Backbone bond lengths (Angstrom), bond angles and torsions (degrees), N, CA, C in turn:
res aa  C-N    CA-C-N  psi(-1)  N-CA   C-N-CA  omega(-1)  CA-C   N-CA-C  phi
1 M - - - 1.456 - - 1.529 108.95 -
2 L 1.318 116.25 144.56 1.456 122.26 -175.95 1.520 112.77 -59.64
3 T 1.329 117.40 -45.38 1.463 119.36 -178.28 1.527 111.66 -63.04
4 E 1.329 117.72 -31.84 1.465 120.71 176.35 1.525 110.66 -69.03
5 Q 1.332 117.48 -37.84 1.458 121.00 177.59 1.526 110.87 -63.69
6 L 1.314 116.99 -37.20 1.462 121.34 -179.24 1.520 112.20 -82.52
7 G 1.324 117.23 -15.98 1.455 120.78 -178.43 1.513 112.78 73.94
8 Y 1.323 117.28 26.91 1.461 121.08 -175.89 1.515 109.36 -147.98
9 I 1.312 116.95 130.53 1.459 121.85 175.07 1.523 106.88 -114.07
10 P 1.340 117.53 111.91 1.467 119.37 -176.67 1.523 112.03 -70.99
11 P 1.348 116.77 150.86 1.463 119.68 173.79 1.528 109.87 -63.86
12 E 1.313 115.97 163.76 1.457 121.65 -176.11 1.530 113.03 -56.67
13 S 1.337 117.91 -36.16 1.460 121.01 -176.57 1.527 113.05 -79.92
14 E 1.312 117.19 -6.61 1.465 121.50 -176.11 1.522 110.22 -100.30
15 T 1.332 115.77 139.77 1.455 121.53 176.47 1.515 108.32 -109.42
16 L 1.313 116.76 135.68 1.456 122.41 -179.29 1.523 108.87 -108.09
17 W 1.349 116.88 127.37 1.462 122.94 178.87 1.527 108.70 -121.45
18 L 1.320 116.09 140.24 1.459 121.77 179.21 1.517 110.24 -137.36
19 N 1.334 115.60 145.55 1.456 120.34 164.23 1.523 106.55 -132.50
20 N 1.315 118.35 -161.10 1.465 119.34 -176.40 1.529 113.46 -73.91
21 R 1.347 118.87 -7.93 1.457 121.11 -178.27 1.525 114.16 -125.66
22 Y 1.340 117.55 -34.58 1.456 120.71 -169.91 1.521 113.49 -122.33
23 Q 1.323 114.60 152.17 1.458 123.74 166.88 1.514 106.35 -117.02
24 V 1.338 116.87 131.51 1.461 121.53 178.05 1.515 108.69 -129.41
25 N 1.319 115.58 126.69 1.457 121.51 173.68 1.524 106.54 -101.88
26 V 1.327 116.14 126.04 1.461 122.55 -176.86 1.523 108.28 -112.42
27 T 1.349 116.19 121.67 1.461 121.13 -176.86 1.519 110.19 -137.17
28 P 1.339 117.88 131.72 1.473 118.77 170.30 1.528 109.01 -62.77
29 V 1.325 117.55 134.21 1.463 121.11 -176.53 1.517 111.67 -60.35
30 S 1.321 118.80 -35.25 1.465 120.12 179.79 1.524 110.95 -59.89
31 D 1.331 117.56 -35.34 1.461 121.09 177.45 1.522 110.98 -69.08
32 E 1.330 117.96 -35.94 1.459 120.62 177.17 1.519 110.11 -63.03
33 L 1.309 117.35 -41.19 1.457 120.88 -178.53 1.522 111.08 -65.93
34 D 1.330 116.43 -37.83 1.458 120.74 -177.80 1.528 113.68 -77.35
35 N 1.340 116.94 -29.80 1.460 119.99 -167.50 1.523 116.18 -108.59
36 H 1.332 119.30 -0.62 1.455 120.59 -177.49 1.524 110.50 -121.03
37 P 1.323 118.03 104.95 1.457 120.30 -179.71 1.523 113.95 -75.05
38 S 1.335 118.41 -21.13 1.460 121.12 -176.84 1.526 110.67 -74.82
39 P 1.342 118.99 133.25 1.463 121.05 178.12 1.521 112.96 -57.73
40 A 1.330 118.41 -35.01 1.463 120.38 179.51 1.520 111.29 -66.04
41 D 1.332 117.52 -32.13 1.459 121.12 179.76 1.523 112.40 -82.16
42 R 1.312 117.34 -17.85 1.464 120.15 -177.53 1.515 110.46 -92.61
43 I 1.324 115.76 50.40 1.457 122.39 -176.78 1.520 110.98 -55.75
44 A 1.299 116.95 -40.18 1.454 120.45 -174.73 1.520 113.53 -82.89
45 A 1.326 118.40 -1.43 1.462 121.07 -173.83 1.522 113.44 -62.39
46 I 1.320 118.57 -23.09 1.456 119.68 -179.26 1.524 112.70 -88.13
47 W 1.331 117.64 -2.67 1.460 120.75 -178.93 1.524 109.48 -65.86
48 P 1.330 118.33 120.15 1.464 120.62 -172.85 1.525 114.61 -81.10
49 F 1.329 118.45 -6.99 1.455 121.00 -174.26 1.524 110.82 -103.14
50 E 1.315 116.03 67.73 1.465 119.91 -175.17 1.518 113.13 -62.54
51 S 1.336 117.43 -20.35 1.460 119.67 -179.12 1.526 112.38 -80.28
52 I 1.329 118.22 -8.02 1.462 121.37 179.32 1.524 108.00 -97.62
53 P 1.336 117.49 116.87 1.473 119.69 -177.73 1.534 111.11 -76.31
54 L 1.322 116.94 103.48 1.459 121.89 178.48 1.524 110.72 -91.43
55 T 1.329 115.14 154.98 1.457 122.42 173.19 1.519 107.50 -119.54
56 H 1.319 116.89 133.56 1.462 122.56 179.06 1.522 108.71 -99.43
57 L 1.346 116.50 122.92 1.457 121.79 173.57 1.525 107.67 -105.69
58 S 1.296 117.01 119.10 1.458 123.26 176.19 1.527 106.55 -105.76
59 I 1.332 117.07 113.19 1.462 122.50 -166.86 1.524 110.32 -119.70
60 K 1.328 115.50 132.46 1.461 119.74 173.68 1.519 109.42 -148.74
61 R 1.309 114.52 155.35 1.460 120.16 176.31 1.521 109.07 -78.15
62 L 1.315 116.74 148.08 1.458 120.65 178.65 1.527 111.83 -65.61
63 D 1.344 116.97 -30.43 1.463 119.88 178.51 1.530 112.61 -86.19
64 K 1.344 116.05 5.80 1.476 123.89 176.24 1.535 114.22 66.82
65 R 1.334 118.16 11.31 1.458 121.13 178.45 1.532 109.77 -81.11
66 P 1.345 117.61 162.36 1.468 120.39 179.32 1.524 112.42 -64.73
67 I 1.319 115.25 154.26 1.464 122.84 173.79 1.519 106.23 -112.42
68 R 1.286 118.65 129.35 1.457 119.65 167.47 1.511 108.84 -144.23
69 E 1.295 115.32 27.15 1.462 120.03 173.09 1.521 106.97 -95.73
70 W 1.316 115.54 96.71 1.456 122.78 -176.57 1.521 111.77 -54.96
71 R 1.318 117.21 -39.51 1.468 120.15 -178.22 1.525 111.92 -66.08
72 D 1.322 118.00 -30.54 1.463 119.90 175.36 1.527 110.02 -64.06
73 L 1.341 116.59 -43.69 1.468 119.66 178.60 1.520 110.91 -64.81
74 L 1.331 117.83 -39.31 1.464 121.34 176.10 1.529 110.83 -62.13
75 W 1.331 117.22 -43.67 1.463 121.44 -179.79 1.527 110.51 -62.57
76 I 1.343 117.06 -43.68 1.466 120.86 178.47 1.521 110.26 -60.78
77 K 1.337 117.08 -46.87 1.475 120.92 178.60 1.526 110.34 -59.09
78 N 1.330 117.68 -44.85 1.473 121.16 -179.96 1.522 111.77 -63.21
79 Q 1.336 117.21 -42.84 1.460 121.18 -177.59 1.527 112.44 -67.79
80 L 1.329 117.27 -39.70 1.459 120.13 -173.60 1.522 113.92 -91.96
81 C 1.338 117.25 -27.74 1.468 119.41 -175.21 1.527 113.41 -121.89
82 G 1.324 118.18 -22.76 1.450 121.07 177.49 1.520 112.95 117.79
83 E 1.332 115.10 150.90 1.456 121.69 -178.54 1.524 112.52 -69.87
84 D 1.319 117.78 -20.90 1.467 120.84 -177.44 1.532 112.04 -93.14
85 C 1.321 116.82 11.81 1.471 121.40 178.47 1.524 109.97 -102.15
86 E 1.325 115.53 139.78 1.455 120.90 171.75 1.525 108.45 -101.14
87 A 1.332 115.44 149.71 1.463 121.04 -179.81 1.520 109.13 -136.92
88 I 1.322 115.18 158.30 1.456 120.18 176.06 1.518 109.71 -127.56
89 E 1.333 115.00 149.88 1.457 123.43 169.70 1.521 105.00 -118.03
90 I 1.310 116.86 135.36 1.461 120.78 -173.86 1.526 110.27 -102.67
91 F 1.325 115.02 132.84 1.456 122.09 168.55 1.520 104.99 -105.72
92 P 1.341 117.81 96.49 1.464 121.70 -166.17 1.526 113.95 -76.16
93 A 1.315 113.61 164.47 1.459 119.97 166.66 1.525 106.90 -60.79
94 M 1.307 117.08 149.93 1.468 120.46 -177.45 1.529 112.10 -58.96
95 A 1.320 117.19 -27.81 1.468 120.84 178.87 1.529 111.82 -67.56
96 R 1.333 118.08 -18.58 1.469 122.16 -179.75 1.522 112.47 -112.18
97 L 1.320 117.79 10.91 1.456 122.34 -174.45 1.525 112.01 -64.87
98 V 1.342 115.86 129.14 1.463 123.57 170.01 1.525 104.90 -127.19
99 D 1.324 117.32 111.33 1.465 122.21 -175.66 1.516 108.34 -141.96
100 T 1.329 115.88 82.69 1.462 120.75 -173.50 1.519 113.94 -112.52
101 S 1.337 117.05 -12.21 1.467 119.51 -178.19 1.526 108.48 -164.85
102 N 1.320 116.26 172.12 1.462 121.32 175.28 1.524 108.78 -79.37
103 Q 1.307 114.63 67.97 1.459 122.68 -177.65 1.523 107.03 -128.00
104 Y 1.309 116.48 138.62 1.461 121.65 -173.01 1.519 109.06 -123.77
105 H 1.326 115.53 149.40 1.456 120.63 -173.29 1.517 110.33 -128.28
106 L 1.332 115.12 129.05 1.462 122.10 172.70 1.516 107.74 -118.49
107 W 1.326 116.16 138.36 1.455 121.78 172.22 1.511 106.44 -108.49
108 V 1.340 115.56 119.90 1.462 121.98 -170.28 1.524 109.68 -107.63
109 F 1.335 114.73 132.65 1.461 122.17 178.78 1.521 109.91 -89.61
110 P 1.332 117.34 162.11 1.467 120.14 -179.22 1.531 111.22 -64.75
111 P 1.338 117.17 158.22 1.463 120.77 178.51 1.530 111.20 -53.31
112 G 1.333 115.45 135.51 1.463 121.32 176.98 1.514 114.98 86.07
113 Y 1.343 118.82 -17.92 1.466 120.52 178.73 1.520 108.01 -71.87
114 R 1.327 117.42 132.49 1.457 121.39 179.72 1.520 110.62 -117.16
115 L 1.313 115.38 131.64 1.459 121.39 176.25 1.527 109.10 -69.20
116 P 1.339 117.87 149.12 1.454 120.38 -177.70 1.532 112.97 -80.30
117 F 1.333 117.98 15.58 1.460 122.87 177.40 1.513 108.23 -146.63
118 G 1.324 117.19 164.34 1.455 122.16 179.25 1.514 110.43 128.62
119 M 1.309 116.64 -179.11 1.464 122.19 -179.73 1.526 110.32 -74.16
120 A 1.333 114.69 151.25 1.463 119.82 -179.15 1.516 111.72 -80.05
121 G 1.324 119.08 -20.98 1.465 127.16 -178.88 1.514 114.87 -8.24
122 P 1.272 119.15 -167.00 1.455 125.74 12.11 1.534 112.90 -89.10
123 F 1.302 115.99 150.46 1.462 124.31 170.02 1.518 107.11 -153.44
124 V 1.326 115.99 132.08 1.458 121.68 -176.42 1.519 108.81 -122.97
125 A 1.320 116.93 131.33 1.459 122.19 175.32 1.518 108.36 -136.69
126 G 1.297 116.12 144.55 1.461 120.07 178.93 1.498 110.64 -171.14
127 G 1.294 116.30 -168.03 1.455 120.52 177.64 1.500 112.13 108.19
128 D 1.347 116.39 -120.47 1.460 120.33 -172.89 1.521 113.45 -83.40
129 G 1.314 117.25 1.75 1.456 120.06 177.80 1.507 114.09 83.68
130 Q 1.310 119.19 6.55 1.458 122.08 -177.02 1.527 110.06 -111.91
131 T 1.320 117.03 63.28 1.461 120.98 -177.21 1.518 110.63 -122.17
132 G 1.304 115.91 152.16 1.456 122.15 170.50 1.507 115.09 73.36
133 P 1.342 114.78 172.96 1.462 120.44 178.40 1.526 110.21 -61.29
134 G 1.305 116.84 142.05 1.458 120.32 -179.78 1.516 113.34 75.68
135 R 1.308 117.05 7.69 1.471 122.60 178.58 1.517 111.65 53.47
136 N 1.329 116.84 57.15 1.465 122.34 178.51 1.518 110.68 -56.69
137 R 1.312 116.52 153.74 1.460 121.14 178.22 1.526 109.16 -105.19
138 Q 1.308 115.14 139.68 1.462 120.79 179.51 1.515 108.02 -148.86
139 Q 1.316 116.98 139.50 1.455 121.06 177.66 1.527 110.29 -74.11
140 P 1.324 116.81 162.04 1.468 119.34 177.79 1.524 111.37 -58.82
141 L 1.318 115.67 150.67 1.462 121.08 -178.74 1.517 110.71 -81.07
142 P 1.337 117.44 140.79 1.471 119.53 175.33 1.532 110.08 -71.34
143 S 1.307 116.66 161.34 1.469 121.37 -175.79 1.524 113.05 -62.50
144 W 1.313 119.06 -27.05 1.467 121.99 -176.88 1.524 112.69 -84.44
145 Y 1.331 118.44 -5.04 1.465 123.34 -177.94 1.522 110.84 -79.40
146 P 1.361 117.88 156.39 1.476 119.52 171.70 1.526 109.77 -61.84
147 N 1.335 117.18 161.33 1.461 121.55 -179.24 1.512 112.11 -62.72
148 E 1.338 116.05 147.79 1.453 122.10 177.99 1.524 110.32 -57.84
149 G 1.325 115.97 139.05 1.450 121.52 -179.98 1.503 113.80 76.91
150 S 1.331 115.88 2.44 1.459 119.17 -177.31 1.505 110.69 -74.68
151 N 1.279 114.46 153.02 1.450 122.73 174.12 1.521 105.26 -133.61
152 P 1.359 116.37 65.08 1.469 120.09 -172.39 1.510 112.65 -65.45
153 S 1.317 114.91 149.70 1.456 120.19 175.69 1.514 109.36 -74.93
154 P 1.333 117.52 141.66 1.460 118.89 174.71 1.528 109.88 -59.62
155 K 1.313 116.92 149.13 1.472 120.97 179.57 1.497 110.98 -71.17
C-alpha cells in the first residue's frame, strides 16, 4: 500500500497527492485546528480570519531534496486548488520557526479571494533571460504558462 511505502497514514480529512517528484498533503485548516493539540502543529491557529476557509498544502519532494522552483509550487497550487486561488508561504519570526525537513507549506484562499497585498500584474516574461530594464534574467516559460509578454485578464 502506498501509505505504508511512505511511512505515513493521513487523517481522514487529509488528501494525499503524489506524482513522480512531489508528495502533497491537502488539509482544510479548520481540521488542523481541531485535530492537532501540539502548538507546533497548530500553525494556522493564529489566523484571525476564521470565516475564510483556508486549505493547507504541505509539499515535499519524494527524494527529500529542497524545492526552490517557484513555478513547481505554483503548478501544484493550480492543480489542487485552482488557478483563481491565491496562496501564501510564510517566512516566520524566529520565535515561530519550524524547520525540521525540506517540506514547504502554502495556505490557499478560496477561489476569487484576493489578498490586500501583492503585485498588481499580471505580466509574464521569459525566454532567453534578456527582458526588461537592466536586462533581467528569467528562465524559459513552461508550456502551461501564459504567453510571454502577456497581460491576461483575470478570469
